[in-house]
Steps between C-alpha positions, in 0.01 A plus 500: 500500500264634236660718233345696214715613209357752255629455145446691177464394138705740287601539134826322424781754535675335205206581273407821322286659770274794430164665558154428364418813300129474581545598866881513547509215748762225474451293186483147635398341170807594297753317718509180704448528875653324799524524876719798590850365553536703818198316645684168476719608793224539762352169382838336554546659844149397605561141393825489696327629814227237471747221422691588816185451705147455380222706350324588177581739219222676310577713195273783390498682171277765344452537127331373185467136393868467406603593856405146604841400359670689785308292754582183308874579507495549878307175549756317286775639722326354806221731620196319642210697354422805295254785465437694180303825525358551152245765406461713188461809718863464615639604162723805537517489881784693662703403807241644741223283354735202481581529870129512581424185303798307639423605857139384473611173341746440784224563754278248321777241503533547876753667726841366390813523711694652211398690188785513251576693183783546256688829531319636193330382183713481189248706302404777743805500728336726760561295820201661673233227507647308799488813717147582384378148577662510844319826575166359388550186712630694800817290509867592554712498186865414448597564141787442256635199688823350369497250787199364686447285807202410716544411866208449734255784460728741313659547159845651453651636180822651375461797268801604295547843343789675328617653828382276783355170613201495731349221705129538564265286705120493513244297687282256309275525310691730268549602137842438345643586159803309376775612261683290242816512716392238752762251384235230458438449131136414423456131427402373158174304493579130487299254292347373823411855601344572161282191520406564864396858421218371278322360806548798730197721572467837328207730574388781271336798669324803359469845653156400626657208688726750676226757565677767293308765307620496135507882513800474737721328242580516132629773273230753590593477868876520441681799649731514199474381142699519178358762264721425202807297406731508199692187397875527520638577152709232332872524558679686222832403349789653686757745363850365446781748558827406329792633693751643252635756740174690546294231672483691828370814332242308299381322812470829690306656211263203493437515874445873480248458216301264723533748789685246716776754557 
């Protein structure tokens, strides 16, 4: 079975994330980046499927030079090869452009049996790219899987919500997105895996390699963009109310002054 997992290089959520005030895109220089933690789950599920049978796992990412680290992390976990789509014209691309680039990269890799994603990226959190890629590839999609199994020529998932649990099945090839509730914790790269990753093939493709017109991607082609952003003000010292019999009244007055009540 041939599986493709699309991963994203994102700013570390533990860092002080913000916008570049020259064009109001994500400032990727001010904070360290890493592979989106939610993308570790589809990599883990893909590896388990392959280990139960046979096949190859290819990881694809799109982004600037630093995004190569996301591919490297997946290779260290056990993926067989990687693809990095890197082109200056991609800067500022929205989810529509991202889905176009990923779909064309998947086509260039070949027709996999499964295309897998995390449930969302930890920076954008939109959860729409898997569906967009499925539409572009003309494949069925089963999304937000908390349990995943492949039998014969079909994939079956369990999708959990606040009110119900659904079981959904689709014929292969298909697009699947995986949540962080699968119960299978992503493996840590072992020393052997880290050393082996150095010898695994990684290809770097440009938009020209994919036959994509640069006018279709980037900030100018984006359907939405940030016009302005204001940094969150520093936290101010709180007000201490000493209860000497009138604490309740003082608290009510304070809440009323802030228009909370």
